[in-house]
N, C-alpha and C positions, 0 to 999 in steps of 0.2 A: 297400242299400235294396230293399224288396220291390216287386213289380209293382204291388201295391195302392197303395203310397206314391207310386210314379211316376204312377199314374193321377190323382192329385190335381193334377197339373200341367196338366190340360186335354187337348185333342185332341193326339195324337202329332205330327201335322204342323201343328198350329195351326189357326186358323180362316181362312177366306178374307178376313176383315176385319183380320187381325193387323197388317199394316203400317199400315193406316188408323187403327187404334186406337192404335198406338204413337205415330204422328205427332200424332194428336189429343190424346192425353194429354201428349205433349211440349210442344205449343203451349200448353196450359193451364199447364204447369210454367213455361214462359217468362214468361207473364204474371204469375203469382203471385210468381215470383222477382223480376221487375222491380219489383213493388210492395213486396215485403217487404224485399229487400236494398237497394233504393234508399233506404230509411229509414236503413240503416247508413251509407251514403255521406253523406247529409244530416246525420246525427248527428255524424259525424266532422268535417265541414267547415263547417256552417252553424248547426245548432240551438243550440249553446252560446251564440251571440250573440243569436239570434232569440227564444229562449224562456227563457234563463237569464242575462240581462245583469246587470251590476253585480258579478259575481264575477270573481275572477282567472281567467285562461285555463284553468288546470288544473281548478279547481272547476267551471267551466262545462262542460268536456269530460266530467268525471265525471258531472255531472247529466244531460248529454245521453246518455251511454252507459248510465246507469241506466234512462232511459226506453226506450232500445233493448232493454235486458234484460227489461223488463216484457212486451214482445211475445213473447219466447222463453219466459218463464214461463207465458204463457197457452197455449202450443202443446200441452203435454200434455193439457190439458182439451179442446182442439180435437181432438186425436188420439183421446181417449176417446169423445167424441161422434161424430166421423166414423167411427171404427172400429166402434162399436156399430151405427150406422145402416148402415154398409157390409155388416156381417154379417147384419143384419136385413132391410133394404130393398133392398140391392144397391149395387154400386160406383158406377154412373152417377149416381143422384140426389145423392150426396155430391159428386161432381165438379162438377156444375152449381151446387149451392148454395154451395159454398166459393168458387167463382170470382165469383159475384155479390156475396157478402159482402166478399171482399177488394177487389173493384173499387170498391165504394161507399166503403169505409173509406179507401182510398188517395186517391181523388178528394177526399174530405173534408179530408185533410191539406193539400192545396193551397189550401184555402179558409180554413184556421184563422187567427185573429188572432194577432198576436205579443204578447210581454210588454209592449212599448211601447204597444200599443193597448188591452189589457184587463187587464193585470197578471197576477195569479196564475191567473186563469181560463185563460190561454193554455196553460201547461204542463199544467194539469189536463185540458183537452180533448185535448191531445196524447197523454197517457197513456191516456185512454179509447179514442181511435181506435187507438192502438197495440195495446191489448188485443184489440180486434175483429180487427185484422190477424192477431194471433197465433192466435186461435181459428180463423180461416179457413185459415191456412197449416198449422196442425196437422191439420186435417181433410183437406187437399188430398193430401198425399203418398201415404197409404195407398191411396186410391181410384185415383189415377193410375197408380201402379206396379203394383197388382194387376190393373187392367184390361189393361195391356200384358202382364204376366207370364202371365195366365191365357188370353190369346188366342194367345200365341206358341208356336211349335214347341218340343218338348222340348229339342232340341239347340241351340236358339238363344235360350234365355231371357235369357242375359247380354247378347246383342247387342240384342234387342228392348227390354229394360228400359234398356239403355244409351242408347237413343234418348230415353227419357223423362228419364233422369238428365242427359243432355246439354242438356236444356231449361233447366237451372239456370244453366250458364255463358252460354247465349244470353241469358237474362234479365239476368244480371249485366252482360254486354256492352252490351245495349240501355240499361240504366239508366245506366251510366257514360258512354256516348256522348251520351245526352241531357244529363246533368249537365255533361259536357265542353263541349257546344255552348251551354249556357246560362250559362256562366261570365261572359260579357260582358254579361248582362242586369241586373247589379246584385245586391247581396247578398240582396235579398228575392225577386225573381223568379227568380233562379238556382236556388232550391230549390222554388219553387212550380210552375213550368212542368213539370218532370218528373212530378210527382204528378198534375197536371191532365191531362196528355197521356195518362196510362194508361187513361183511360176508353175511348179508341179501341181499344186492344188488348183490353180486356175485351169489348167488343161483338163483335169478330172471334172471340175465344175462345169465346164463348157459342154462336155460330152453328156452329162446328166441333164443340164438345162435344155439342151437341144431337143430332148425327147419329151419335154413337158408340154401337154396340150394347152391351148388357149382357154381363157376363162369363159365358162358358159354364160355368165352374166354379161360380159362384154359382147359375146356373139349375139345374145338376145337384143341388147341395145342396138347393135349394128344392123341386125335383121329388121328391126322396127323403124330404122331410119332416125333414131334418136340421138345420134352422135352430135355433140354440140360443136359449133364452129370455133368458139374460143372457150374451152373448159375453165381456164384460169379466171378469165373475166367473169364468167357465169357464176362460178362458185364464190368468188369474192363478193359479187353483187347479192346473191341469194343466201349465202351461208357464212357470212363474215363473222357472225357471233360464235358459231361453232369452231371456226378457225382460231379465234382468240381463246376460246375455252380449251381447245386442244393444245395450244401453245403453253397455257398455264399448267395443264396436266402433264405435259411432257417435260417442262422445266424441272419439276420435282425429281423426275427420274434421271434425266441425262445430266443436268447440272449438279444434282446430288452425287451422281457417280463421279463427276469431275473432281469433286472435293474429297469424297471418301475413298476413291481408288487412285485416280490419276495423280492428284496432288499428294495424297497420302504416301505414295511410293517415294516421291521426292522428299517429303517431310521426314519419313523414317530414316532415309539415307543421310540427309543433311544434318539431322540432330543426333546421328549415331545411335539411334534406338534399335536399328537393325541394319545389317549389311545387305549388299545387293542380292546375295543368294537367299538369305532369310526372307527378304521382301518378296522375291519372286516365288519362293515356296509358298508363302502365305497366300499370295494372289492365285497361284495354281489350285490350291485347296479350295479357295472360295469359288473359283470358276467351275471346278468339278462339281461342287455342291449346287452351284447356280444352274447347271444344266437341268437337273431334276427339279429344282425349285421353280424355275421359269415355266416349265411344262405344267407342273402341278398347280401353280397359281392360275395359269390360263384355264385349266380344267375346272378349277374351283369356281371361276366366274360363270361357268355354265350352270352351276347349281345355285349360287347365291346372288348373282348379278355382277355387272362390271363395277358399278359405282360403290357397292358395299366394300369390295376388296380395296378399292382406291382410297376411300375415306379412312379406313382403319390403318392402312399402310402409311399414308402421308401423316396421319396424326402421330404414329410411332416415330416417324422421321423427325418431326418437330421436337419431340422429347429426347431424341437420341444424340443430337449434335454435340453437346458438352460431354456426356458420358463417353462418347466415342473417342474423344481426345484424351480424357482422363485415363481410359483403359490402356491406350497405346503408350501413354507417357510413363507408365510403370516400367517399360522396357522389358517386361516379361514376354517371352516369345509366344507362349500359349495364349496369352491374353491378346496379343497383337493378331494372331490367327483368328481367334474368336471374334474380335471386333470387325475385322475385314469381312469375315463370313456373314456376320449379322448385317453389316452395311450393304453388302452385295446381295445376298440371298433373300433378305427381307425388304430392305428399303428400296432396292433397285429392281430386283427380279419380279417382285409382286406387281409393280407398276408396269413393267414391260409385258408381263403375262396378261394383264388386263387390257393393255393398249391394242394388242393384236386384233381383238374382235370389236372393242369399243370404238376405235377411230373409224373404221369402215362403216359402222352402223350410224354414225352421225351425219353421213352424207348420202345424197342420191346416187344411184348407180352410174348415171351418165356423167357425173362430175366427181365421182368418188376418188379416183386416183389423184386428181389435182387437189381436192380438199384435204384428204388424209395426208398427202405428201407435204403440202404447205404447212399444216399444223405441226407435223412431226419435225420438219427440217428447219423451220424458222427458229424454233427454240434451240436448235443446235448452235446458233451463234452465241447464245448466252453460255452454254456449256463449254464451247470451244475456248473462250477467253477466261473461263472460271479459274483454271490453274494459275494463270497470270495474275488475276485479281486476288486470288487466295494467297499467293506468295507476297504480294504487296501488303495485304492485311496482316500476315504473319510478321512482316518486318515492323509494322506499326503497332500492332496490338498483341503480338505473341499468338499462341495457339487458340486463344479465345476468339480471335477474328474469324478464322476458318470455321470454327465450331458453330458460331452464331450464323454464319452465312449458310451452312448446311441446314440449319433449322429454318431459316428464312425461305430457302427453296422448298422445304417441306410444307411450310405454311401456304406458299403460293399454290402448290399442288392440291392442298386440302381445300382451299377456297374454290379452286376451279372444279374440283370433284363435286362440291356441294351445289354449285350453280349449273352443272351440266346434267342433262336429263339421263335417266337410267334407260338404256335401250334393251335390256334383257331382264326385266322385272317379272313378277308373278303373272301379269296379264300376257306378256309376250311368250312366256314359257307355256302358258295354257293354250294359246292359239297355235303354237308349234306342235303341241301334243295332238290337238284336233286335226291339224293338217296332216301330220304323220299317220294318223289313224285312217284317214281317207285316201291316202296316196300309197299305192303298193311300192315296196322297195324293189329296186332293180335286181334282177336275178343274179347278176355277176358283180354286185356291189360288195 
């Protein structure tokens, strides 16, 4: 990598606000994940009955997971809009707008009438609000991760973006803790309270994000007059190969999560291997460990490279598909916990930790928001409908169907990692060391 390419990373030693930006972006990621992923928990445990009654349990679950998938299908459009605005107007406005949109949509879910109250209007409203959630979440990631990446020191990009990525397991933990504590409120309030409570988190997040400074890289692009007229069209024209590689990289992580966590919740409950409380406890433990794991994986990529972590992790995922289901099928609670922890903290968190720095490094600064967002969010369509597909596979082939699908997703990620360039190899680290030695560190950094 040339020195010119390295300069697109931002200030050598980062900005004096780098830590505050990473934490602020991470807090926003916590809130948006709480809102978006909480829907998956509710879909697996409650929405089949509340919005699709009258059907047999499997059909109700399928309908509920289809609604879950609609939000994921909307994420690429959100990524396109957010990426375009991030490259045209800046990263910060996208962060604030996406948080407001997500917060209002999530709060609205807690107010929705059920099928018993208004009939078909209930699932229709649920789908509409879920689409809004998908648009907001699609716009969120690119802005949050780029703000942290572009403020961070060159040698610690993985570590700082790992803080943002760790916000996702924090959000997952909070969502499931609230769902766990609301189990005793009755079948209806048990899912309403977690969505209504999210408005408090949104208010806190807005205060924090309003104080986050704009990205220095975007400001540099703007001052040089390099803002592209149509960032989406430009990045598709010049970097379409990296977009496709990014989609493959991301599928292993997000679609793998959809099998090993989102679908697994429903599987454990429907096969009576674990009750709702046990399932949520296992997920909370995995999420708590995942907070440290995600940050640590991101930090590790600064030492050994992004691709190295990805190759080993996806190879492990390929091998883990069948053992994952064999372990939970024992019905032993401690093995269920261990399995979900491994699936989340290793198979998912390692990839998420590497993506934070790797995805931005695949694209030029002037189209980075659009390129990274497209690669990241298009793959969400696959993961969004994976629980639906996995349920059908289980009906046809038993647990072996979902197990093999998990391994297939890992294989896609492994292939993508092999064909994607390493952006932080020995040569890049050497150049960064040289640049750091020549550039004095800010006094107040």
